[in-house]
N, C-alpha and C positions, 0 to 999 in steps of 0.2 A: 504494500501499499502505500503510494504517494504521502510526503510526509504535508501536514497542516499548516500553512504559512499563517502568522499573525500580524504580519504585516508589520513587522517595527519600522516607526519613520514614517509613516502616515501619519501624518499631523492634519487632528481636525480644524483647528488653525493655521490659515498661514499668514499675516501680518501679526505682530507682538504688540507694537508700540500703542497708545492709546490714545495720541497727542499730536498734532500736524510739525513736529521740531525736523526742519529742516535738514539737519545733522544727523538724523537715523536713519532719512532715505537716501541724500547723494554721496555716494563711493567719492572716498579721499584721496589724494594722489600717494601714489607709492613707486616704487623703486622696483622696476622690471628686469627679471633676473631673463635674459633671453632664452639660456641654455634650459631654465626650466618650462618656460613658455613654450618653447618649441619641444619639449617632451610631453606637455599636456596635449599639444595642439594635433601631435601628429600621432596619438594615439589609437590604432586601427587600421594604419594607412600604411602601403609600401614604401619605401627606399626613394622609387621620381619621386611620387606624391610629397615627399615628406620636405625633399629639397623644392620643390616648386614654394610648399607651405612654409619652408624656412625662409627662402628672397623674399618672396611678401609682406613673410613678419620685421625682418633688416626694417626695410622701406615705414610701415608702419609707427618702428619703436622711434624712428627717425621723426615722421609727422607729430608723433606724442611731446618727442622730447622738445623740437620749436615750435608746437603751439600751447599757449596758453589758457585760449579759449574756452569754459566751461559748456561744451556738448561732446556727445555721444564720442568714441573711440573705434577703428578698428579694431582692435587687440577685445577690445570688450565685446563686442557683435560678435567677432571669432567662436569666443571662447563659449557664446550662449547657442551659437551654430553650431558647433561642435559635438555639445549638451547631449544637441537633435541628434545625433549620429545621423548627419547629410553626410554629402560626398567630400572627401577632400578637394575638388572644385570651389565649392561653395565658402569651405571654411578662407580657401584663397582669397578668392573677391572678396567675403568681409573684410581681410584685411586691405585690400587692394580699395578698400571703398572708404577710407578714415577722409573726414573733410577736409583735411589737410592735403591729404594725396591726391584728392578733387582738383584743387587747387592749383597745384605743384607739378603735379606728374602727367604730363601728354597721355591723348588719347596712346598717340602712335607709338610711343616705350613701350605701356602695356602690349601691345600687341607683340611687338618683335620678341620682347622678353618671355611673353605668357602664352600669347597665343592668342587668335583669332576669336575663339570661344570666348576664352576667360576675357578678350579687351572687351566685346560685346556684352558679357552680362554684367562687366562693371557698370558699361553703359547706361543700362536701362538698370540696376539700379540705385546708379545715382543719377538717375532723373524721376525715381520715387523719392530720393532722399530730397529733390530742390523741388518737388510739387509743392506750389503753394495758390494756387486756384481755389482752394476750399477753404474760406478764411474764416467765415462766419457758419460754423457749425450748429451752434444749438437753434441756427433758421432754417435749418434745411432741414424739408420735411421728408420723411422714409422712401418716396419714390426717388427724389434725385441720392441718397446715400447710396440706396441700390444700385442704380445707372454708375452711381463713382467707383464703387466696387469693380463693376462688371468693366469701367473702361479700363479702370487699372493693370486688371488682367489680360485683357485686350492688347492693348501697348506691350505691355511686358512679356506678353504668351512663353514665360519661363518658368514655373514651379519656384526655382532656388532664388530669384529675383524676388519673387513674395515670401520667401521666408528671411530671408536676410534682411530685408524691410525691416518685417516685424521685430526681428533681432536690436535694430538700429532704433527700432520705436521705442522697443524694452527700456533701452539705454535712456533715451529722451524723457520716458517717464521719471524715472530713478534720481535725475538730474536736474527735473522739473522746479524741483522748490527753490532753486537759488532766481528763477525768471518771476516778472511781476504779477499779479496777481489777472491781468487780463489774459497774458500768454496762457498761464495755467491752464484757465478753464478751457481756452481754446483747444489747447492740444489735448487735454482732457476727454473733451466732449468730440472731439473727432477720431480719436483712439476711438470712443465706443462706439461711433457712428459706423466707422469706414474699417480698422484697421481687428479689434476685437472679434467680430461677424468672420473676417477673412480668416485670420488665426483657427474658430472653432471650426470653421468649413475644412481647416488642416486637420484637424484632430490635435493639433499642439497644443494640447492644456494647459501646461506650466506657462506656454506666455501667456496665454485666455486669461486666465487666472491671476497672475499677476499684475497684467495690464488693468484689467478688471477693478480689481483695487484698488492701484493706486489711480488711474481716475477719477475711483470714484471718491478718494481720500481728498483731492483738488476739488471736484466739483459741490461736494458736502460733506467742508471737513467736520462742521459740530454734528452732525447723525452719525459718519464717520467713525468719529472718538468716541459717542455715543455708545456706539456699537460695543465697539471695541471692548471699551470698560466694559460692560458688562459681559462678554463672551470672559476676557481676560478674567474675571474673579473667577469663574465656573470653570476655567479653562481646565486647572489640573484633576481637580474632580472629574470634569467632565472623562480627559484619558483615564483614569485610573478604572471610571463607572468602564467603557468599549471596553480597557485591555480584557477584565474578570469579565465581562462578558462572552467574548472572544473568545478566552481560552478555558469558557463551560461547554460552548458551541463546540469547539474543536475535539472536545472528549468525546462530545454525545457522538461527533460522528465518526469518530476513531470506536468507538465500540460498536456502531453500525458499520464499521467496515467502507465507509464511503469517503473516497478521495477528495479531494477538496482544499480547495483556497481560500482563506480568509481574511478578512482585515477590513480595517476601522477604514471608510471614506470620507475624504476630505472635504471639510464644507466652507468655502470664501466666505470672504465678511457681503463681497457686493452679492453674490446669489442669495445668503441668509437677506438681504435686505431686499430685495427684490418678492422674493416671498413672503415676507411679512404687508409688504407694502399690496399685492398684490390679495390674497387671502386676509389683509386686515385684522392679522394677529397679533398678540404679543411674544417677544421672545419667547417664554415659557411654554405657550403654547404651540412650539413648533414639534413637531414628530421626528424629523433628521436631522436633530442637532446631533444624535446619538446613531450613527449611519455605521451597518456593517453589510458586506459584501462577499457573498460566496460564489465559488467560479468554481463548476464542476466538472466532469466528463460527457453527459447526457444530458436528454431531457429527462429521462425516468429518474436519474441522480436528482435535477431540479423538484422530482414531486416530492422524491423519496426525503429532501432534504426541509421539503415544505412542511410533512407530516412529523417530522421529528421537531420540530421551531415550535409548530401549536399544539403538538402532545405536551412540551415543555412547558409553555408559556403560555397564557392568555392570549389572544390576540383582537384587535381592533379591527372589526368584520369590516364597516363601510371605508378602511383604508388598506383593504384588500386587492389587489389589481392581477388578473392573471393575462399577462401580456404572449402570451405564449399560444395558446389557446385561439386567443384574439389579440393578434397582433395588430399595431399602431399602425395608420395609414402610411405610413413612411416605413414600414417594415422592422420596427425597433420590437423585441422579443425580451420578454423576462420575467419572471415571478417577481411583484412586491407586496409584500406586508409588515406589518405594525404589530408588534410583541409588548407586553408590561413584563420586564426587568424586575429586578428586585428593587424593592421601596418600589413599586408600583409607576418606574421612571419610563417613557415608552421609548423603544430602540425602532429605528426603519431597518429590514434587510430586503436584501436586493437579490435576486438568485439565477443565475442565467448558466448555460454551457462558455464552452470557450470562443466557441464559433460566434455565438450572442455576444458576449465582451469584445470580440473584434469589430464585429458590426457597428457595436452600438458609438464605440470610442473613434473607429475609423474609418465607419464603412459612411457611400454615397449619402446614405438617409439616418444621419446622424442628426443630432435633436435641431441643426441648426434654423430648420426650414420651418417650425411650427414655436421654435422661439422668437428667431429675427424677426419675425417679418417682414416689411418691406411689401412697396405696393406694386413692382416692377412684375409680378405675375410670374407665371411657373415659364421657365425655358429649359427646357431639355438637352439643347445645345451644351448650355452654362453651367446644368448641372452634370454630365460628361465629363466636361472640363473638370471642375470639381473632385469627379472620381479620379482622372488621372493626375490630379493634383497630389489625390494623398497616396494613391498607388506608388508614387515617386517616393514620398516620405516614407512606405513600408518598406519600400525592393532602393534603397540610396548606391545602388551597382551600377552596372553599364547599362546603360534605361538610354540609350538615345532613340531608339524608335518607339518606345513612352514618350519621351521627351518631346517629337516629331509629332506624333497623335497627338499630344496637348496644344500644342501652337496652331497646328491646323483646326482643333474645337476652340481653342480660345479666338479666332478668327472670326468665329461662326459668319453667320449673313447679317451683321449691325457693324455698325461702327459708329464710337461713341466719341461727339466732338465738343468746344465750353463756346459757351456765349464771350464776350468782354465782362460779361459779369459772373461771370465764374458759373454758371447754368449748366449742366449737363441735358444735350439734344441727342435722342437717340434714332441712327437714321439706317435705312439699306447700304448692306452693304453696294459701296459706288457711287453714292449720294453724292452730290454737286454742291455749289454753295449756295446756287440758287434753289436746290432744294432744301437746304437749311433755311432761305430768309422764309419761303413759303413754312415750314416746318415753325418760326418762329412766331410769324403772323402774315393773315393771308394777304393784309397792304403791305408788310413787308417786302412781300414776295412780289407784290406789283409793281413795287414803285424801286425795286434794288436797279443798280446799274455797274455797278462790282464788289468785290469782295479783298480783304486780307486774311491771308492765314498767317497766324505766325507772326503778323503786325510787317508784311508782306504781299504786293499783290499779284494777286493770281486771276488769271481766267476766268468767266462764272464754269467751265467745263472742267475745271481743274477736279481730278477725285480727292475726296475729304479721308483722313486716314487717321484712328482714334489716337483721340490726348491733344490733338489741332486744333487752337483756336481763333474762332472764325468772327470778324468780323465786315457787317452786309453795309454797302456805301450806298442809300438810297439818294432819288430827285424828287424835287416836291408832291410830282403827278403823276401816277400810276400810268404804265407804258408799257406793259408787257408786250412781247414781241411775236409774233407769229413762225417765227424763226424758232422759238426754244419748244414748239410740239414738233420740228419734224424730225422722222425716224431716223437715226444717227447721229441725228447734230448734237447729240454729247449734254445736252444743257441741264436737260431731265431727267432723273432714273427712280424716280418716287413714281407710284400712280397717284397717291393725294395730291403730290405738288402739279401736276398733270391738267387731273380734275380740275385744279382751281383755275387756271389758264383757260382750257376752254370754256367756263360758267365765266370766267369774264370776258372773253368775245363771244359767247351767249349771247350775254344782257348786252354789248356794245351794236353786237348784231341785229340785236330785237333793236333797239333804237333807229336804226339806220334801216331796217325791214319798216319800220313803222313809219319814219318819214317818207320811203318810199309808197308805200300802199296809202297812205295819204293821199299822194301829188296824185296817183293813180283813178283814185276814187273821185277826189276831185273835178281833175277835167272829167272823166266820164258823167258825173253829176252835172256838172255845167253842158257837155255838149248836148245830153237830155232835155237840157233848158230844167230843171230840177232845183227847188229852191230848198227843200228838207226833206229829208230820206228817215224812215221809221223805222231805228237803228235795231229795234229786238224785231222786227220781222228779221233783217240780215242775218242777225245772232240766230233766231231759231234755226232758220235753213239751212247755216252753216255748222250749228251748232257752239255755239265760241260763247262764253258766260261776258267776255269783256269785248267791250268796242276796240282798245288798244290791241288783242291780241289777233278780231279779226283782219284788221287794217297790217298787221305784221303781215298774215299768214298772204296777205293779196302782197305785199311785197316780195314776199319770198317764192310768190309764184305757186304757191297752193292753190289759192284763189285765182285764176287766172284773168286778167284783166276781158276778157270774151264773157268769162262766166258770171262775174261782175257786173257787167255790162245788162248784158240779158237778163238779171234779176232786176236791174234797175229798172230795163226797158219794162217789164211787166208790171211795174209799179205805175208808169204811164201809159200803159193800156187799160190797167182794171183800176182807176186810183179810187173808186169808191166800195169797190173788194177785197172782201180779208182774205189773204191766201186761203188756198184750199189746201186742208191738210194732205199729204202724201199716201198713197193706198199703200196696207201693210206690204212689207215685203212679202214676197211669194217665197213657201218654202223651195229648200233644192229639187229639182228636178233629178230622177233614177238617173243613177253613174250608164251613160251610153245612147242618150237620145244625144243626136248630135241637131248643128241648125237645121238640116235641111227635114225633121221629123217637125218642124214649127208647124204651125194651122196659119196658112195667110187668108186674110178678109174674105167675109162671103160676096161671091158675084154682087157688080155693083154698091159695095160698102166700100170708100175707098180710107186707105191706111191713112194713120195717122202716126206725124211724128213725133217722138217725143223727145225733151231735152231733159237730162238728170239735175234734179235742186228748183227746175222752174216748172208748175204745173203748168197746161194748156198754152204754152208759149207760140206766137202767133211766127208762123215759119212759113217757104215759101220752098216748092223743088226746083232746083238750078233747072238751067233748058241744056247746059252743056256738055251733062251728064245723064239725065233725065235716070237719077234712081228711083227702082220700082222693089218693092217689099222683101225683104233678106238679104237686099244688100246692104254691105257694113257704111255708116253713115258718118258724116262728119258736117258739124255744121260751122257756115263765117257768119260773123255779124259785121256783114254790110252799112257803110255810112248810111247810102243811099236808099238802099232798097230792105232795108232791115234784115232777118234770122234767113240765110240764104242755105239748102240743104243739100250736101253733094255727095258722090258714091266716094270714101276715104280712099282710092286709089285715081279718081278723077286728073286728068291731065293739067287742069287751071291750081288744083290745089297743089298738088307735088310742086309747081312752081313758083310757090308763093313765095318769098321774100322772109327775110325774119320778120322784122316788125309786124310784115301784117299774119304771119301765123300765131301771135299773140292772141290775133280775134277768133282764133280756130274753138269749138267748143264741142262737146261730146253729144251726141247724138243715137238714135235707135227707132225702131219703130215698133209702134203698139205693139204688143204682144211677142214683140221680140225686144228684151231690153239689151238686145248687144252681151249676156252674160255669156260666159262659157269657162271652160275647165282653162288653167293657165299653168303650166310650172315655173314657178318663181326660181332663177338661179340664183343663189349668193355666193362669191367668195369674201373671206375677210380673214384679217388676222386673228386668233384666240385669244378668247377672253373672261373673263369672269361675267354671266349676266347676258352675253350676246345673242342667243336663242329666244331669251323672254322678251330684248329689247326689239328682234324682229318681229317676232311673233305678235305682242302690242301695238306695233303700227300697223301691222295687216288687220288688227283687230278694231284699231280705232278706228279705222276706214270702213269699217262695218263687212269686212270680206271673213267669208269661211275660208278653216285650211282643214282640206279632208285628210291630207297626210304630211309629214315633214321625214327628210334623213338627213341627218348632218353626220358628215367625216373629216376627222383631224388628222390630217398629215404629219405623224412624228416628229421627220424631220426638221422639218421649216415650220410649227404650230400653225401651218394656214388649213383655215375650216374650208370644204366644202358643203352648201346647203340647197338643197333639193326641196320645194315646200308645194304641194299641189294646192291651188286656191280655188273652191265652186261660186260660181255666179257671181264670176270676176267683170265687171263693165269695164270698160276702157277708160274712164276717168280716173275712178277709184284707182286702178293697177295705175295708171301713171303717176297719181298723189303718191299713194304708197312707195311705188317706188324712187324714185325721187328722194323723201324722207328717209327710207333706208340706205340708201347712197351715203346722207348726212352723218350715220350713224358711226359711235368712234372707232374706225379697227375695216368696218366695209371698205374693200378694193373694187369691186367689179357685180353691179345689178342685170342679171338677163331675164329677158322674158319669154314663152313660147307657148303657142295656145297650142289646148288641146282639140 
């Protein structure tokens, strides 16, 4: 049977001081023995690695001797990194990132003496150590804090840089008592918002706990001091109590021949304070101030230990949780129970297997997601990055492939850039300064004239990278360019930004079309000698709610000048008559019926010509082509002779000039509404909602879709649509085809009559 470990050295209380005494937290200057330091930092590495560490150590010692500023030293950061069992390269880089060396040791020299990989990593750590845009951390909302964490990872894309930065941040906190009040609070809050969550995600609990406690001490010195004093008064008694409890539990497990590791679980001050605040409890009401963890070999052993514990001590039923049978959403598993030991004092016990313990402490789903919060939402790619980070910490050997995978994951599909005020903006990869401008505000995008990135002018097509600071140069008036929307122009990468530009031009075009439509309307009204027009009649006929929308439709050509003139002429011919209601639409004919099967008018009864949307219009048959029932018709609004009806293939119609063709209007024989089955072929670039938009246009024109087929070419994302439309009249298909052509992404529209 394996031995049962009492966990000696696991202290339930981390900090031992009770007051805000700078000398108790600030390391004092000391003489550095280079040989001893080299021996300490080289433990666990081969001769070649030790040689590189030794060379870096000599430079760090020289820097420390020449610099009397109270700031983190590379030697101290390297000690922390070494204690975390990181690779030799990380220890070397920690030494070379000493702030004095950052100021005096050229990058080229590092590259020459230590290699390109080390030089690149030093550069990334130095960037993290000098990143100063996060100034007012106390005012930063959770979503911005989360975006900043992601930006830091995306920029450095190397786990070792993050780890070394955390070591320097811990040293920064240890020296922080010498700083002024404002600086202490700013650095402490930044630590809690940004670096503690990163340490938590990486599973480096020893860094996380000390950073939390030191930050809490600077932010809330009175509460920290009070709580530390209360804990210190009972510390010796509590440690003694837990020691006796674990010895008794070990003895019970030996008797039952259960192999287990038992130890007192540390509880640091900041964690205790957060629980007191969250649960509104007094210190003596906490159950886990006396905490024990039992780690066994199998799930069966977990429940065996639980039975032994509950058989020996009374337990508090409401505090029992079986996270093995009912694991938490993040995958966490363990048995939690609280028992009443000697003198009726509560002791929390956690029971888990070695695999569960490893997962809880180092797995991707460790507590960070539900403890940290943050409003940026779930990001699977980001979580995979964290999994790779933790894997590198658990296996600090030759991990070049794993490091490369992390770099790819850290890049992800997003870039994180900064506004001049330090606000972080998340954009899609490939975004430009123009995308950034529209992400800030639509009006900023509309007025964008240029941009600076990190203080230098760049073109609006420049591709942004994580960590860059972007300043938008704006004009007084909004003036987007249609060139921004051209495929391949490279101005806009974000679909949201493109939509905002299209909307601007749509509104601009609306005003232009409205003016054009009003000009056409006024011209036709004056030609017909009309002083006033009943707007409601026209709105009802063309199914518009606003007069401005109807005029814009005339300006766009959705309602032709001929159609408008015909409707106005009808009001002249029947000034006293209310417009007759249109007959109800006939149900679709059974498929297979052709135009030849339509019944001609009875002998002696002259066929009547109908104009879509203008009931009982006065028409004349043209003498040039003499149309007969069954012929495809078209109307021409003559200035002198009124509405003339021609065959559609009439030579005179075919020879009309473009201005004259504006006076053409649809026509058909009564009993033959000119409808037929039409096959509509649409070619477009693939996008979300394309089919919905096309079918909506057809529906708005009163057209019935009998079937639709779409195919997307996987190579070029080109979409081909074949849509069968029943009861399709020529005017309706003309209007629908034109509107479909104007849809975003549509390349071509072609009709084939059935």
